C-alpha positions in Angstrom: -70.8 182.3 -49.2 -70.5 178.6 -48.6 -72.4 177.8 -51.9 -70.1 180.1 -53.9 -67.0 178.4 -52.6 -68.4 175.0 -53.6 -69.4 176.3 -57.0 -65.9 177.7 -57.6 -64.3 174.5 -56.5 -66.5 172.4 -58.8 -65.9 174.8 -61.7 -62.1 174.6 -61.2 -62.2 170.8 -61.1 -64.3 170.8 -64.3 -62.0 173.1 -66.1 -58.8 171.3 -65.2 -60.1 167.9 -66.1 -61.3 169.2 -69.5 -57.9 170.7 -70.3 -56.0 167.4 -69.9 -54.4 166.0 -73.1 -54.8 162.4 -74.2 -51.8 160.3 -73.3 -50.3 159.6 -76.8 -49.2 156.1 -75.7 -52.4 155.0 -73.8 -54.3 152.0 -75.2 -58.0 151.6 -74.4 -60.8 149.6 -76.0 -61.7 152.3 -78.5 -58.6 154.4 -78.8 -54.8 154.3 -79.0 -53.6 157.7 -77.9 -55.5 160.2 -80.2 -56.3 157.5 -82.7 -59.9 156.2 -82.2 -62.0 153.4 -83.7 -63.7 156.1 -85.9 -60.5 157.8 -87.1 -60.4 158.1 -90.8 -57.2 157.7 -92.9 -57.4 161.4 -93.9 -57.1 162.4 -90.2 -53.7 160.7 -89.7 -51.6 163.6 -90.8 -53.2 165.8 -88.1 -52.9 163.1 -85.4 -49.3 162.1 -86.2 -48.1 165.5 -87.4 -44.6 165.1 -86.0 -44.2 161.5 -87.2 -43.7 159.7 -90.5 -46.7 158.0 -92.2 -45.8 155.3 -94.7 -48.7 154.0 -96.8 -48.1 150.8 -98.7 -50.6 149.9 -101.3 -49.6 146.8 -103.2 -51.1 145.3 -106.3 -53.7 142.6 -105.6 -51.6 140.2 -107.7 -49.2 139.2 -105.0 -50.3 141.0 -101.8 -54.0 139.9 -101.8 -55.1 143.4 -101.1 -52.8 144.2 -98.2 -53.0 147.9 -97.5 -51.1 148.8 -94.3 -50.2 152.2 -93.0 -47.1 152.3 -90.8 -46.3 155.1 -88.4 -42.7 155.9 -87.4 -41.6 158.5 -84.8 -39.2 161.3 -85.6 -36.2 159.1 -84.7 -37.3 156.4 -87.2 -38.7 153.9 -84.6 -41.8 152.0 -85.7 -44.8 152.9 -83.6 -47.9 151.4 -85.2 -49.0 149.4 -88.3 -52.6 149.9 -89.2 -55.0 148.1 -91.6 -57.9 150.1 -93.0 -61.2 148.4 -93.6 -61.2 149.6 -97.3 -58.4 150.0 -99.8 -57.5 153.4 -101.3 -60.3 155.3 -99.5 -59.4 158.4 -97.4 -62.6 158.1 -95.4 -61.9 154.5 -94.4 -61.5 153.6 -90.8 -59.1 151.0 -89.3 -60.1 147.4 -88.7 -56.9 146.6 -86.7 -53.8 148.3 -85.3 -50.6 146.4 -84.6 -48.7 147.9 -81.6 -45.0 148.0 -82.3 -43.5 150.3 -79.7 -43.4 149.2 -76.0 -44.2 152.8 -74.9 -47.8 152.0 -75.8 -49.5 150.5 -72.8 -53.0 149.6 -71.7 -54.4 151.1 -68.5 -53.2 147.9 -66.7 -49.6 148.4 -68.1 -49.6 145.8 -70.8 -47.3 146.5 -73.7 -45.3 144.6 -76.3 -42.7 144.1 -73.6 -45.1 142.2 -71.3 -45.3 138.4 -70.7 -48.2 136.0 -70.7 -48.4 136.2 -66.9 -48.8 140.0 -67.1 -51.7 139.5 -69.5 -53.3 136.9 -67.3 -53.0 139.0 -64.2 -54.5 142.1 -65.9 -57.4 140.6 -68.0 -59.8 137.7 -68.4 -58.6 135.7 -71.3 -61.5 135.1 -73.8 -59.9 132.4 -75.9 -56.6 130.9 -77.1 -56.2 129.9 -80.7 -53.6 127.3 -81.8 -52.0 128.3 -85.1 -49.2 126.8 -87.1 -46.2 128.7 -85.5 -47.9 130.7 -82.8 -50.9 130.9 -80.4 -53.2 133.9 -80.2 -54.5 135.0 -76.8 -57.6 137.1 -77.2 -58.9 139.6 -74.6 -62.4 140.9 -75.4 -62.3 143.5 -72.6 -60.0 145.7 -74.8 -60.5 144.0 -78.3 -56.9 142.8 -78.1 -55.1 139.8 -79.6 -51.6 138.8 -78.3 -49.6 136.5 -80.4 -47.0 134.3 -78.7 -44.5 132.3 -80.7 -44.8 128.5 -80.1 -41.0 128.5 -79.4 -42.1 130.0 -76.0 -44.2 126.9 -75.3 -43.1 123.5 -74.0 -42.0 121.2 -76.8 -45.0 118.9 -76.4 -47.4 121.8 -77.4 -45.5 123.1 -80.4 -46.4 120.8 -83.3 -50.0 119.6 -82.9 -52.3 122.3 -84.3 -55.4 120.3 -83.2 -54.3 120.5 -79.6 -56.5 122.6 -77.3 -54.1 124.8 -75.4 -55.1 126.0 -72.0 -53.8 129.1 -70.2 -52.3 126.9 -67.5 -50.1 125.2 -70.1 -48.5 128.5 -71.3 -45.3 129.5 -69.3 -45.7 132.7 -67.3 -42.6 134.2 -68.9 -43.7 133.6 -72.5 -43.1 136.8 -74.4 -45.5 138.6 -76.7 -44.5 138.5 -80.3 -47.3 140.7 -81.7 -50.0 142.8 -80.0 -53.1 143.9 -82.0 -56.2 146.0 -81.2 -59.2 145.1 -83.4 -61.9 147.5 -84.2 -65.1 146.6 -86.2 
């Protein structure tokens, strides 16, 4: 009798955990909602069946092969901008996904509405790259890159691209300009 109660309890836990849907706004290392690091372009219509998919394929002449696919929700708000690893191939997978909507959050609650302090409190920062108009904060734990505009930095850090910027020099309240997840 005791064994049958335990078996029933374990079976019910197993069935309820299998039936849970993926949070459509959850960001993890290998997935963003139902989108995974192995999702092919041809699968987008199924995954984003209630959303609009805009596929821009420019000529190489001016765009240097840019081929982004943008996802908008039913109200017209931008959700994601994705870059496939091959042009004009329906079986291509995505090399990077730009997070546009603040509803998308990591397990630690990081979104496009977060600050540098939020990132630093949630993750170990892998490296900080100093670019012309921004810095890129990389977090290898989730394959993420957070871009922060240099206007968020103290004036003495804004103009020298050769300067090695440390995490301690970035203001806690510096806002994220762009948030990318990179997949290989």
